C-alpha positions in Angstrom: 41.3 -2.5 9.1 43.6 0.4 9.8 43.3 3.2 12.5 42.7 5.7 10.1 39.6 3.9 8.5 38.0 3.3 11.8 38.7 6.9 12.7 36.6 7.7 9.3 33.8 5.4 10.1 33.3 6.6 13.4 33.2 10.2 12.1 30.7 9.3 9.4 28.4 7.4 11.9 28.6 10.5 14.1 27.8 13.0 11.6 24.7 10.9 10.4 23.6 10.9 13.9 23.6 14.3 14.1 22.1 14.8 11.0 19.0 12.4 12.0 19.0 14.3 15.3 18.6 17.5 13.5 15.8 16.7 11.4 13.8 14.9 14.3 14.6 18.2 16.4 13.7 20.6 13.5 10.3 18.5 12.9 9.6 18.5 16.6 9.7 22.3 16.3 7.7 23.1 13.3 4.6 21.0 14.8 4.8 22.8 18.1 5.1 26.3 16.5 2.2 25.0 14.2 0.2 24.0 17.1 1.2 27.1 19.0 -0.1 29.2 16.0 -3.5 27.2 15.7 -4.3 27.6 19.2 -3.1 31.1 20.0 -4.7 32.9 17.1 -7.8 34.7 17.5 -10.4 33.9 15.2 -13.3 35.8 13.7 -16.6 34.3 13.7 -19.3 35.6 11.1 -22.8 34.1 12.0 -25.4 34.8 9.5 -28.8 32.9 9.0 -30.7 33.2 5.5 -34.0 31.7 6.9 -35.3 34.5 8.8 -38.5 32.7 9.7 -36.2 30.2 11.8 -35.0 32.8 14.3 -37.3 32.9 17.0 -38.2 36.7 17.5 -38.8 35.9 21.3 -36.6 33.8 23.8 -33.3 32.8 23.1 -31.2 30.8 20.6 -28.4 28.2 21.6 -26.0 26.7 19.5 -27.2 23.6 18.2 -24.3 21.7 16.3 -20.9 22.8 14.7 -19.8 21.3 11.4 -16.3 22.6 10.1 -16.8 26.3 9.8 -20.8 26.1 9.9 -22.7 26.7 13.1 -26.2 25.5 13.2 -28.2 27.5 15.8 -31.7 26.5 17.4 -34.0 28.3 19.6 -33.6 27.4 23.5 -36.7 26.8 25.1 
């Protein structure tokens, strides 16, 4: 193999490494940005109860369970 072919091979390997490093860096940056957006956005919560009889009219209520976007309340005795 002559000198020119070796130089071209080295340049090709360096370009390939640069592309791979760029892909990894962009993926990590996108993941970090998504993480920051998820944890920094204020989230509005609207709680309602369609079973008025289950809401205690005296005392306090507590959060019993949270499943996805549903919050279950129960009396706090």
